[in-house]
Structure formats: C-alpha cells, structure tokens
DOKOL-721310 format. One line per 5 residues: number of its first residue (from 0); their letters; for each residue x, y, z of N, C-alpha, C, O. Coordinates in Angstrom, 2 decimals. Each point is the difference from the previous one (the first is absolute). Example, Ala and Ser with C-alpha at 12.3 -4.5 7.8 and 13.67 -1.06 7.14 Angstrom:
BEGIN
0) as) 13.19 -5.69 7.80 -0.89 1.19 0.00 0.90 1.20 0.00 1.04 -0.02 0.66 | -1.39 1.07 -1.38 0.82 1.19 0.06 -0.77 1.09 0.73 0.51 1.11 0.17
//
This chain:
BEGIN
0) mvtla) 13.00 2.24 -19.48 -0.86 -1.10 0.36 0.40 -0.48 1.39 1.18 -0.12 0.31 | -2.18 -0.17 0.51 0.25 -0.49 1.35 -0.88 -1.22 0.24 -1.16 -0.04 -0.40 | 1.73 -0.97 1.07 -0.75 -1.19 0.38 0.04 -0.10 1.51 1.07 0.05 0.61 | -2.22 -0.20 -0.01 -0.09 -0.17 1.44 -1.27 -0.77 0.33 -0.88 -0.15 -0.84 | 0.81 -0.33 2.06 -1.19 -0.70 0.46 -0.87 1.00 0.75 0.45 0.67 0.93
5) vngrt) -1.69 -0.58 -1.36 -0.96 0.90 0.66 -1.17 -0.85 0.46 -0.71 -0.61 -0.80 | 0.53 0.57 2.11 -1.09 -0.76 0.61 0.04 -1.47 -0.42 -1.04 -0.63 -0.24 | 2.27 0.10 0.15 0.17 -1.41 -0.30 -0.04 -0.35 -1.47 0.03 -1.18 -0.35 | -0.09 2.17 -0.52 -0.08 -0.23 -1.45 1.18 0.70 -0.66 0.25 1.17 0.28 | 0.47 -1.84 -1.15 1.12 0.62 -0.71 -0.53 0.89 -1.11 -0.83 -0.43 -0.81
10) vtvtv) 1.31 1.66 0.78 -0.41 0.95 -1.03 1.25 0.59 -0.65 1.03 0.19 0.65 | -1.14 0.09 -1.93 1.05 0.70 -0.74 -0.67 1.20 -0.63 -0.98 -0.12 -0.73 | 1.54 1.30 1.02 -0.60 1.24 -0.48 1.10 0.85 -0.62 1.11 0.08 0.53 | -1.43 0.55 -1.64 0.93 0.92 -0.64 -0.31 1.41 0.46 -1.04 0.57 -0.35 | 1.94 -0.01 1.14 -0.11 1.37 0.50 1.40 0.58 0.04 0.98 -0.73 -0.09
15) tadtp) -0.88 2.04 0.22 1.32 0.61 0.13 0.57 -0.36 1.37 -0.74 -0.25 0.94 | 2.06 0.23 -0.85 0.69 -0.45 1.22 -0.36 0.84 1.22 0.02 -0.50 1.12 | -0.34 1.77 -1.34 -0.28 0.87 1.14 -1.48 0.04 0.38 -0.39 0.79 0.87 | -0.43 -1.60 -1.50 -1.43 -0.06 0.35 -0.14 -0.48 1.44 0.53 -1.04 0.36 | -1.25 1.80 0.46 -0.24 -0.46 1.37 -0.89 -1.25 0.02 -0.92 -0.13 -0.81
20) llwll) 1.19 -0.75 1.75 -0.79 -1.21 0.17 -1.49 0.33 0.10 -0.84 -0.75 -0.51 | 0.50 1.83 1.17 -1.40 0.39 0.16 -0.72 0.04 -1.34 -1.11 -0.50 -0.13 | 1.75 1.10 -0.87 -0.67 0.16 -1.30 -0.01 -1.31 -0.78 -0.92 -0.23 -0.79 | 1.91 -0.63 0.99 -0.06 -1.32 -0.60 -1.21 -0.75 0.55 -0.75 -0.62 -0.76 | 0.57 0.68 2.06 -1.12 -0.71 0.64 -1.34 0.57 -0.45 -0.88 -0.75 -0.42
25) rdhlq) 0.73 2.05 0.51 -1.30 0.62 -0.28 -0.31 0.06 -1.50 -1.10 -0.39 -0.42 | 2.04 0.86 -0.38 -0.28 0.27 -1.41 0.17 -1.23 -0.89 -0.76 -0.17 -0.96 | 1.72 -0.68 1.26 0.28 -1.13 -0.88 -0.67 -1.29 0.47 -0.39 -0.84 -0.81 | 0.25 0.67 2.13 -0.59 -1.23 0.52 -1.40 0.20 0.57 -0.64 -0.96 0.43 | 0.15 2.20 -0.42 -1.35 0.33 0.48 -0.23 -0.38 1.45 -1.12 -0.33 0.39
30) ltgtk) 2.18 0.37 0.43 -0.11 -0.27 1.44 -0.12 1.35 0.71 0.99 0.58 0.43 | -2.21 -0.11 -0.32 -0.23 1.35 0.49 -0.18 0.10 1.52 -0.29 1.09 0.51 | 0.45 -2.19 0.21 -0.05 0.07 1.46 1.17 0.78 0.56 -0.11 0.61 1.06 | 1.23 -0.61 -1.77 1.17 0.79 0.39 -0.27 1.43 -0.44 -0.16 0.27 -1.19 | 0.10 0.64 2.15 -0.43 1.37 -0.27 1.16 0.96 -0.24 1.09 -0.18 0.53
35) fgcga) -1.34 1.20 -1.33 0.92 1.12 -0.13 -0.37 1.01 1.07 -1.15 0.42 0.10 | 2.13 -0.04 0.70 -0.25 1.00 1.04 0.81 1.25 -0.25 -0.52 1.00 -0.49 | 1.80 -1.06 0.83 0.85 1.19 -0.09 0.99 -0.06 -1.15 0.45 1.04 -0.48 | -0.09 -2.24 0.03 0.98 -0.14 -1.07 1.43 0.18 0.45 0.92 -0.03 -0.82 | -0.72 0.22 2.11 1.35 0.23 0.53 0.41 -1.05 1.04 1.04 0.15 0.64
40) glcga) -1.83 -1.18 -0.48 0.34 -1.05 0.95 -0.21 0.38 1.45 0.58 -0.63 0.89 | -1.38 1.62 -0.63 -0.19 0.49 1.36 -1.27 -0.50 0.68 0.01 -0.28 1.19 | -1.10 0.17 -1.94 -1.29 -0.26 0.64 -0.32 -1.48 0.20 -0.72 -0.35 0.93 | 1.24 -0.52 -1.78 -0.22 -1.43 0.15 -1.24 -0.54 -0.66 -0.28 -1.19 0.12 | -0.49 2.00 -0.82 -1.20 -0.50 -0.68 0.35 -1.05 -1.05 -0.84 -0.84 -0.33
45) ctvlv) 2.06 0.88 -0.18 0.43 -0.92 -1.06 0.81 -1.18 0.52 0.66 -0.67 -0.79 | -0.70 0.40 2.08 0.82 -1.05 0.59 -0.37 -1.38 -0.54 -1.18 -0.37 -0.03 | 2.20 -0.38 -0.39 -0.14 -1.38 -0.45 1.14 -0.79 0.64 0.92 0.57 0.58 | -0.99 -1.88 -0.69 1.10 -0.85 0.46 0.88 -0.36 -1.18 -0.50 -0.47 -1.03 | 1.80 0.69 1.16 0.97 -0.43 -0.99 0.97 -0.93 0.72 0.73 0.41 0.90
50) ngtav) -0.75 -1.67 -1.32 0.80 -1.02 0.67 -0.23 0.00 1.51 0.93 -0.19 0.78 | -2.19 0.41 -0.39 -0.39 -0.05 1.40 0.18 1.27 0.79 -0.36 0.06 1.17 | 0.92 0.97 -1.79 0.25 1.26 0.68 -0.99 1.06 -0.48 -0.24 0.12 -1.20 | -0.33 0.64 2.13 -0.91 1.08 -0.37 0.80 1.13 -0.65 0.96 0.51 0.59 | -1.36 -0.13 -1.80 0.67 1.10 -0.71 -1.05 0.92 -0.60 -1.15 -0.39 -0.21
55) racsv) 1.56 1.60 -0.06 -0.87 1.00 -0.63 0.14 -0.14 -1.52 1.04 0.36 -0.56 | -2.06 -0.87 -0.08 0.05 -0.32 -1.43 0.23 1.22 -0.88 0.49 -0.14 -1.12 | -0.83 1.32 1.59 0.20 1.21 -0.81 1.47 0.37 -0.11 0.38 0.77 -0.88 | 0.46 -1.32 1.77 1.42 0.37 0.04 0.93 -1.11 -0.47 1.22 0.15 0.07 | -1.77 -1.26 -0.55 0.81 -1.13 -0.42 -0.04 -0.12 -1.52 -1.06 -0.30 -0.56
60) pvssl) 2.18 0.53 -0.13 -0.01 -0.16 -1.45 -0.04 -1.49 -0.37 0.61 -0.83 0.67 | -1.34 0.52 -1.72 -0.14 -1.40 -0.38 1.34 -0.62 -0.37 0.16 -1.22 0.08 | 0.81 2.01 -0.48 1.31 -0.54 -0.37 0.69 -0.68 1.17 0.89 -0.83 -0.20 | -1.29 1.16 1.42 0.61 -0.61 1.19 -0.72 -1.27 0.44 0.33 -0.57 1.04 | -1.31 0.12 -1.81 -0.87 -1.09 0.44 0.10 -1.28 -0.82 -0.87 -0.86 0.12
65) tnaev) 1.88 0.72 -0.93 0.12 -1.21 -0.80 -0.03 -1.22 0.92 0.77 -0.10 0.95 | -1.67 -0.82 -1.26 -0.19 -1.24 0.76 -0.47 0.22 1.44 0.16 -0.88 0.84 | -0.72 2.03 -0.56 -0.53 0.27 1.34 -1.39 -0.62 0.14 -0.68 -0.28 -0.99 | 0.27 0.08 2.25 -1.35 -0.49 0.30 -0.76 1.14 0.67 0.37 0.47 1.07 | -1.45 -0.05 -1.72 -0.80 1.14 0.47 -1.38 -0.50 0.40 -0.63 -0.78 -0.72
70) ftieg) 0.16 1.25 1.87 -1.37 -0.28 0.41 -0.70 1.32 0.27 0.52 0.86 0.72 | -1.71 -0.72 -1.31 -0.85 1.17 0.21 -1.14 -0.41 0.93 -0.08 -1.16 0.41 | -0.76 2.09 -0.07 -1.14 -0.32 0.86 -0.90 -1.06 -0.66 -0.56 -0.85 0.70 | 0.43 0.89 -2.02 -0.81 -1.00 -0.68 0.60 -1.40 0.19 -0.73 -0.97 0.19 | 2.04 0.88 -0.25 0.68 -1.29 0.15 -0.08 -0.54 1.40 -0.21 -1.20 0.21
75) lagqg) 0.39 2.08 0.77 -0.08 -0.47 1.39 -1.40 -0.44 0.35 -0.19 -1.02 0.67 | -0.79 1.77 -1.11 -1.39 -0.34 0.32 -0.42 -1.30 -0.68 -0.82 -0.74 0.54 | 1.38 0.46 -1.71 -0.43 -1.17 -0.75 0.83 -1.24 0.22 -0.35 -1.06 -0.53 | 1.42 1.13 1.30 0.90 -1.14 0.17 -0.28 -0.83 1.25 0.61 -1.05 0.19 | -1.51 1.49 0.64 -0.27 -0.74 1.22 1.14 0.10 1.01 0.16 -0.88 0.84
80) dpvaa) 0.61 1.94 -0.92 1.11 0.23 0.92 -0.57 0.18 1.41 -0.84 0.88 0.20 | 1.28 -1.67 0.78 -0.59 0.08 1.33 0.26 1.33 0.71 -0.87 0.49 0.72 | 2.04 0.10 -0.92 0.27 1.30 0.63 -0.90 1.06 -0.62 -0.61 0.80 0.71 | 0.52 -0.79 -2.03 -0.87 0.98 -0.67 -1.45 -0.19 0.41 -0.72 0.98 0.21 | 0.28 -2.22 -0.08 -1.38 -0.27 0.40 -0.28 0.56 1.40 -1.05 0.59 0.24
85) rviaa) 2.01 -0.76 0.68 -0.17 0.55 1.36 -0.04 1.52 -0.03 -0.80 0.62 0.70 | 1.66 -0.01 -1.51 0.04 1.47 -0.07 -1.29 0.53 -0.59 -0.58 0.95 0.53 | 0.12 -1.54 -1.61 -1.25 0.47 -0.62 -1.17 -0.18 0.95 -0.85 0.89 0.11 | 0.78 -2.02 0.58 -1.08 -0.22 0.97 0.06 1.02 1.13 -1.03 0.49 0.45 | 2.23 -0.17 0.01 0.16 1.00 1.07 -0.39 1.38 -0.49 -0.60 0.78 0.75
90) wiaeq) 0.92 -0.46 -2.00 -0.37 1.30 -0.58 -1.51 0.15 0.01 -0.53 1.07 0.31 | -0.16 -2.14 -0.65 -1.46 0.03 -0.02 -0.56 0.08 1.42 -0.88 0.81 0.27 | 1.40 -1.63 0.62 -0.51 -0.04 1.38 0.19 1.34 0.71 -0.86 0.42 0.77 | 1.97 0.23 -1.02 0.28 1.29 0.65 -0.54 1.20 -0.79 0.18 1.15 0.39 | -0.84 -1.44 -1.50 -0.56 1.04 -0.86 1.04 1.07 -0.33 -0.25 1.20 0.15
95) vpqcg) 1.41 -1.66 -0.60 1.12 0.91 -0.26 -0.30 0.99 -1.11 0.17 1.20 0.21 | -0.60 -1.64 -1.39 -0.10 0.96 -1.11 -1.05 1.07 0.24 -1.10 -0.27 0.48 | 1.45 1.46 -0.82 -0.97 1.08 -0.04 -0.23 0.29 -1.48 -1.06 -0.34 -0.52 | 2.02 0.96 -0.16 -0.15 0.15 -1.44 0.52 -1.24 -0.72 -0.46 -0.32 -1.10 | 1.43 -0.40 1.72 0.52 -1.24 -0.55 1.15 0.13 -0.98 0.55 -1.01 -0.44
100) ycapg) -0.17 2.23 0.07 1.04 0.17 -1.01 1.33 -0.59 0.44 0.71 -0.59 -0.82 | -0.36 0.75 2.08 1.29 -0.51 0.49 -0.03 -1.48 0.31 1.05 -0.61 0.20 | -2.24 0.02 -0.14 -0.15 -1.37 0.51 0.87 -1.03 -0.72 0.66 -0.78 0.69 | -0.62 0.72 -2.02 0.83 -1.03 -0.63 1.48 0.09 0.41 0.60 -1.00 0.38 | -0.03 2.19 -0.45 1.40 0.16 0.39 0.23 -0.23 1.47 1.03 -0.56 0.39
105) miiat) -1.97 0.98 0.44 0.11 -0.19 1.45 -0.08 -1.49 0.34 0.74 -0.47 0.87 | -1.62 -0.25 -1.52 -0.12 -1.44 0.24 1.27 -0.71 -0.43 0.50 -0.86 0.72 | 0.04 1.21 -1.88 1.25 -0.61 -0.47 1.12 0.27 1.00 0.74 -0.91 0.35 | -0.62 2.16 0.11 1.05 0.36 0.97 -0.18 -0.79 1.30 0.99 -0.42 0.61 | -2.23 0.23 -0.19 -0.28 -0.76 1.22 0.34 -1.47 -0.16 0.54 -0.62 0.92
110) vallr) -0.84 0.05 -2.07 0.37 -1.39 -0.26 1.52 -0.15 0.09 0.50 -0.94 0.62 | 0.23 1.87 -1.23 1.47 -0.06 0.06 0.48 0.12 1.45 0.93 -0.71 0.40 | -1.55 1.59 0.37 0.37 0.16 1.41 -0.23 -1.30 0.77 0.89 -0.45 0.72 | -2.07 -0.15 -0.87 -0.33 -1.20 0.77 0.82 -1.22 -0.44 0.22 -0.92 0.80 | 0.21 0.91 -2.03 0.90 -1.08 -0.43 1.38 0.17 0.64 0.68 -0.98 0.30
115) riphp) -0.29 2.21 -0.09 1.31 0.29 0.60 -0.05 -0.10 1.51 0.89 -0.58 0.63 | -1.94 1.16 -0.04 -0.17 0.02 1.45 -1.44 -0.46 0.29 -0.92 0.81 -0.05 | 0.73 -2.09 0.34 -1.36 -0.53 0.14 -0.85 0.66 1.09 -1.22 0.05 -0.11 | 1.87 0.46 1.15 -0.73 0.64 1.09 0.64 1.35 0.31 0.70 0.15 1.00 | -0.93 0.85 -1.87 0.65 1.29 0.18 -0.57 0.79 1.17 -1.17 -0.13 0.35
120) ndddi) 2.02 0.95 0.24 -0.49 0.94 1.01 -0.24 1.34 -0.69 0.25 0.14 -1.20 | -0.72 0.84 1.94 -0.31 1.30 -0.60 1.22 0.67 -0.62 -0.12 0.67 -1.02 | 1.29 -0.85 1.62 1.21 0.60 -0.56 0.33 -0.65 -1.35 0.42 0.70 -0.93 | -0.60 -2.01 0.81 0.23 -0.68 -1.28 -0.95 0.54 -1.07 0.40 0.26 -1.13 | -1.65 -0.10 1.50 -1.00 0.51 -0.94 0.37 1.40 -0.43 -0.04 0.31 -1.19
125) dalit) 0.40 0.54 2.13 0.38 1.38 -0.34 1.20 0.04 -0.93 0.06 0.83 -0.91 | 0.90 -1.71 1.14 1.23 0.00 -0.79 -0.19 -0.59 -1.40 0.63 0.44 -0.96 | -1.51 -1.45 0.84 -0.06 -0.74 -1.25 -1.25 0.26 -0.85 -0.03 -0.36 -1.18 | -0.98 0.97 1.75 -1.17 0.38 -0.79 0.07 1.51 -0.19 -0.44 0.78 0.85 | 0.99 -0.38 -1.99 0.20 1.42 -0.27 -0.97 0.53 -1.05 0.13 1.13 -0.46
130) nlcrc) -1.10 -1.95 0.08 -1.01 0.43 -0.95 -0.87 1.09 0.63 -0.19 0.04 1.22 | -0.32 0.83 -2.06 -0.84 1.09 0.48 -1.47 -0.31 -0.25 -0.37 -0.61 -1.00 | -0.46 1.05 1.94 -1.44 -0.12 -0.12 -0.57 1.41 0.10 0.07 0.63 1.06 | -0.61 -0.13 -2.14 -0.53 1.37 0.00 -1.18 0.16 0.94 -0.27 1.11 0.48 | -0.45 -2.19 -0.21 -1.16 0.06 0.88 0.37 -0.09 1.47 -0.83 0.25 0.88
135) gtypr) 2.08 -0.61 -0.60 0.46 -0.04 1.39 -0.51 -1.18 0.80 -0.26 0.14 1.19 | 0.11 -1.30 -1.83 -0.52 -1.16 0.71 1.09 -0.77 0.74 -0.13 -1.20 0.23 | 1.20 1.87 0.12 1.14 -0.66 0.64 -0.35 -0.80 1.25 0.54 -1.09 0.18 | -1.41 1.56 0.70 -0.35 -0.83 1.17 -0.66 -1.32 -0.41 0.28 -1.04 0.60 | -1.14 1.06 -1.63 -0.63 -1.24 -0.47 1.01 -0.89 -0.71 -0.06 -1.22 0.10
140) irkai) 1.00 1.83 -0.83 1.05 -0.77 -0.67 0.82 -0.75 1.04 0.26 -1.19 -0.16 | 0.14 1.87 1.21 0.80 -0.62 1.06 -0.78 -1.16 0.64 0.56 -1.07 0.23 | -1.84 1.30 0.06 -0.82 -1.06 0.60 -0.12 -1.19 -0.94 0.03 -1.15 0.44 | -0.17 1.41 -1.73 -0.11 -1.08 -0.98 1.30 -0.80 -0.09 -0.03 -1.22 -0.13 | 1.15 1.91 0.18 1.29 -0.70 -0.04 0.14 -0.90 1.22 0.41 -1.15 -0.12
145) hraaa) -0.74 1.67 1.30 0.07 -0.83 1.21 -0.99 -1.17 -0.06 0.31 -1.09 0.46 | -1.50 1.32 -1.03 -0.99 -1.07 -0.13 0.52 -1.09 -0.93 -0.11 -1.19 0.31 | 0.68 1.59 -1.45 0.54 -0.99 -0.95 1.15 -0.78 0.63 0.12 -1.21 -0.22 | 0.72 1.89 0.98 1.12 -0.68 0.67 -0.52 -0.99 1.05 0.53 -1.10 0.13 | -1.55 1.49 0.61 -0.54 -0.87 1.05 -0.68 -1.24 -0.60 -0.10 -1.03 0.67
150) aap) -0.34 1.12 -1.90 -0.68 -1.13 -0.66 1.00 -1.01 -0.60 -0.40 -1.03 -0.54 | 1.68 1.34 0.65 1.02 -0.91 -0.55 0.01 -1.31 0.76 -0.18 -0.02 1.21 | 0.37 -1.09 -1.93 0.02 -1.30 0.68 1.22 -0.14 0.92 0.17 -1.04 0.65
//
C-alpha cells in the first residue's frame, strides 16, 4: 500500500512495491495524460513532477514515493499554475504539437525547467529538456520555451 498526493489529492493505493508510478497513475487513478513511451526512462513521454522535480514515471517504483507529491499534466493544467499556463499558451501559440504524443511529458519537463531557470538559454534547454519528439518539432519546442520564459512577470 502506498499513500501519496497526486494533483493535490491524497490517494492510497494497494499495489506491489515494484509497480512503476506510470501504471499507478494510468491504471489505478485513470490519469491517462501521462503516456507510456519506451518503458526505460529514455523518451520522456511519461514525465511527471515528483516533489517538484521532473521524473520519468515508468522508472520510479511506487515504493520510493511514500508521502511524495506528484503532479501530472492533468494536475498542472487544472491548478491554475502560472508557469504551466505560460507554457501551455506558448505551446499553442507556436503550434508545437504535431502528433501530440510527447506534449504532456514535454510540457511537464518545460515547467520544471522554467521553475529552476526562469530565463533559460539554448544550452540550458539542450541540457535539461531531454524528452524525445518523434515528429521532430524541436525548433518549435525551443521557440515555445523562450516565449513562455519571456512572458514571465
């Protein structure tokens, strides 16, 4: 049994200790915005925030999350978070998504980046946004990150 806060709500779920967070979110809590991509923590489709840090949910066992605070794309979009709102608005303005599969994890990673470095340069983006986009929208992603940073108060 694990108890943690997900999107501001305390949940207790009975799962095996080695269950990846991804499957707790998708299968037990029906939060399907977090996507399964590679299952090895490489692509970033499953990126969520755990205690404010972007992590790959497919590689995090729930046993390591007792009393952790987890935010998914559903939680960020619904909480009125100003950084998330700027990132989502920039994603739309720059028409970032092509297929959209990477978008939730990419947005989460970008929110974590902008919370850490409010005005990142291209080197910061290259170093800290390691999510993959199969459609290759990296130039639009970079423009959206800069747009969201420029909109900061």
